[in-house]
C-alpha positions in Angstrom: 50.8 70.9 202.9 54.2 69.6 204.1 57.0 68.3 201.8 58.2 65.0 203.3 61.8 63.9 202.8 62.6 60.4 204.1 66.2 59.2 204.5 67.0 55.5 204.7 69.8 53.1 204.1 71.8 50.3 205.8 73.6 51.0 209.1 76.8 52.8 209.2 76.6 54.7 205.9 76.0 58.1 207.5 72.3 58.5 206.9 71.7 60.4 210.2 74.5 62.8 209.3 73.0 63.4 205.9 69.5 63.8 207.4 70.9 66.5 209.7 72.6 68.2 206.8 69.3 68.3 204.9 67.7 70.0 207.9 70.6 72.5 208.0 70.3 73.1 204.2 66.5 73.9 204.5 67.1 76.2 207.4 69.9 78.1 205.6 67.5 78.6 202.7 64.9 80.0 205.0 62.5 77.1 204.4 61.8 76.5 208.1 60.4 75.7 210.4 61.5 72.1 209.7 60.1 69.1 211.6 62.9 66.5 212.1 61.7 63.0 212.9 64.1 60.5 214.5 62.5 57.2 213.6 65.5 55.2 214.6 65.2 53.4 218.0 69.0 54.1 218.4 68.1 57.8 218.5 71.0 60.1 217.7 69.6 62.7 215.4 69.2 65.0 218.4 73.0 65.0 218.9 73.6 65.7 215.2 71.3 68.7 215.5 72.7 70.0 218.8 69.6 69.3 221.0 68.7 66.7 223.6 65.7 64.4 223.5 64.1 63.9 227.0 61.1 61.9 225.9 60.4 59.5 223.0 57.2 58.1 221.5 58.2 54.6 222.9 58.7 56.1 226.4 55.5 58.1 226.2 53.5 55.0 225.2 54.7 53.2 228.3 54.0 56.2 230.5 50.4 56.5 229.3 49.8 52.8 229.6 51.0 52.9 233.2 48.8 55.9 234.0 45.8 54.2 232.3 46.5 50.9 234.1 46.4 52.7 237.5 43.3 54.6 236.4 44.9 57.9 237.1 43.4 59.7 234.1 40.3 61.8 234.8 38.2 63.3 232.1 40.6 62.4 229.2 40.7 59.4 226.9 43.8 57.3 226.7 44.3 58.2 223.0 43.9 61.9 223.7 46.4 61.7 226.6 48.9 59.9 224.4 48.6 62.5 221.6 49.1 65.3 224.2 52.2 63.6 225.7 53.7 63.1 222.3 53.1 66.7 221.4 54.8 67.7 224.7 57.8 65.5 223.7 58.7 67.8 220.8 62.1 69.3 221.2 62.3 72.9 220.0 65.4 74.1 218.2 66.2 77.2 216.1 63.9 77.0 213.0 63.3 73.3 213.6 61.6 70.9 216.0 62.5 67.3 216.7 60.4 64.3 217.7 62.0 60.9 218.4 60.5 57.4 218.1 62.8 55.9 220.6 62.8 52.3 221.8 59.8 50.3 223.1 60.2 50.7 226.8 58.5 47.6 227.9 56.5 44.5 226.7 54.0 44.9 223.9 54.0 45.4 220.2 56.3 48.1 218.9 53.9 48.4 216.0 51.4 50.3 218.2 54.0 53.0 218.9 54.6 53.1 215.2 50.9 53.6 214.5 50.7 56.3 217.1 53.7 58.1 215.5 52.2 57.7 212.1 48.9 59.3 213.1 50.5 62.0 215.2 52.9 62.9 212.4 50.0 63.5 210.0 48.6 66.0 212.5 51.8 67.7 213.6 53.3 67.9 210.2 50.6 70.3 209.0 52.4 73.0 210.9 55.7 72.6 209.0 56.6 73.2 205.3 59.2 70.4 205.4 59.5 67.2 207.4 62.8 65.3 207.4 62.4 61.7 208.5 65.6 59.8 209.6 64.6 56.1 209.3 65.9 53.1 211.2 68.9 51.4 209.6 68.0 48.7 207.1 64.5 47.8 205.9 62.4 47.9 209.1 60.6 51.3 208.9 59.9 50.8 205.2 58.3 47.4 205.9 56.3 48.9 208.8 55.1 51.6 206.5 55.7 54.4 208.9 55.2 56.7 205.9 53.4 55.5 202.8 53.8 58.6 200.7 56.8 61.0 200.6 57.9 63.7 198.2 61.6 62.8 198.2 62.9 59.3 199.2 66.7 59.5 199.9 68.5 56.1 199.9 72.0 56.4 201.3 74.8 53.9 200.6 78.6 53.8 200.9 80.6 52.9 197.7 80.7 49.2 198.5 78.9 46.5 196.5 77.1 45.4 199.7 75.8 49.0 200.3 74.5 49.2 196.8 72.8 45.8 197.0 71.0 47.1 200.2 69.7 50.1 198.3 68.4 47.8 195.5 66.6 45.7 198.1 65.2 48.8 199.8 63.9 50.0 196.4 62.3 46.6 195.7 60.7 46.6 199.2 59.2 50.0 198.7 57.5 48.8 195.6 56.2 45.6 197.2 54.8 47.6 200.2 53.2 50.3 198.0 55.3 53.1 199.4 54.8 56.1 197.1 57.4 58.7 196.3 57.5 61.6 193.9 61.3 61.6 193.5 64.1 59.1 194.4 67.6 60.2 195.3 70.6 57.9 195.8 73.4 59.4 197.8 76.7 57.6 197.7 78.5 58.7 200.9 82.2 58.6 201.7 83.5 58.2 198.2 87.1 58.6 197.4 87.4 62.1 195.9 83.8 61.8 194.6 84.6 58.9 192.3 81.8 56.4 191.6 81.9 52.7 190.9 80.4 51.5 187.5 77.9 49.6 189.7 76.1 52.8 190.4 75.1 53.1 186.7 73.3 49.8 186.9 71.7 50.8 190.1 70.4 54.0 188.5 69.0 52.0 185.6 67.2 49.6 187.9 65.7 52.1 190.3 65.1 55.0 187.8 66.4 57.4 190.5 66.2 61.0 189.4 69.0 62.1 191.7 72.5 61.0 192.2 75.0 62.6 194.6 78.5 61.4 195.3 79.8 62.8 198.6 83.5 62.5 199.6 84.9 61.9 203.0 85.0 65.3 204.8 87.3 66.3 207.7 85.1 69.1 209.0 82.0 66.9 209.2 84.0 64.1 210.7 85.3 66.4 213.4 81.9 67.8 214.2 80.6 64.2 214.7 83.6 63.2 216.7 83.2 66.2 219.0 79.5 65.7 219.4 78.8 69.2 217.9 75.8 70.2 215.9 76.0 69.7 212.2 74.0 72.9 211.9 77.4 74.6 212.5 78.9 73.2 209.3 80.6 75.8 207.1 78.6 77.2 204.2 81.5 76.5 201.9 81.9 72.9 203.1 82.1 70.8 199.9 79.6 68.2 201.0 77.2 70.8 202.3 77.5 72.8 199.1 76.6 69.8 197.0 73.5 69.1 199.1 72.6 72.8 199.0 72.6 72.7 195.3 70.1 70.0 195.3 67.8 71.9 197.7 68.2 75.4 196.4 65.7 77.8 195.1 62.7 75.9 193.5 59.3 76.0 195.1 58.4 72.4 194.1 60.3 69.2 193.9 59.4 68.8 190.3 61.4 71.9 189.4 64.2 70.7 191.7 64.4 67.4 189.9 65.1 69.1 186.6 68.0 70.9 188.2 69.4 67.7 189.6 69.7 66.0 186.2 72.6 68.4 185.3 74.3 67.7 188.7 73.9 64.0 188.1 75.5 64.2 184.7 78.5 66.2 185.9 78.9 63.8 188.9 79.1 60.8 186.7 81.9 62.4 184.7 84.1 62.8 187.7 
């Protein structure tokens, strides 16, 4: 059974970067193969992981609809063809595979492509011990219920009051939509030397998050992003990567991992 880690947050806070670093961390700990899912229509997780997406779920949907409309399919149902094409759109990397949601390529309800990805994910994910889902910025993929149950829900914010307010709204929306998660992590990205605002304490109380991680601005990660290089190349002793590795290290279950995180949370709040 797969462990699902879903990453969400408002636009511009670095959630795709952190999703890629989570993939890198799992691979470095020999927990692959990992299935990386780019559920953001503005697909860029492939660049962060050093691969290139050539087909997306949105594009496949339109391709299959066109084929079916011209009655070019023989001996295969439309749904079966769609599932086959989605499976073919998987991009293979080193110890990970990537599938991208993409944009809707034509008229019609985007929800259908979402439903297809949801059903396909359930089937494909069985082959991977870990699935890392990089969600669309904002609240859309939570409200669409692309996933309804995850092992670890990661909400990313910057240190701003606006960013933390977005995380609180995201948390409330997950409750309203019945999204289930075993553990909740809040990652405050691009802090000044790891310092946290007192607002984060109130946010932790409201959400009951088990994990808190303050991540400083980092020149190496910024350079990799600017140069379009894979974040899988990040140095093992990179301070941001080391913090994330500590959260992912060793335990076989997220319940054990959560107990380890409490000590990290306490030390983070003291900085």
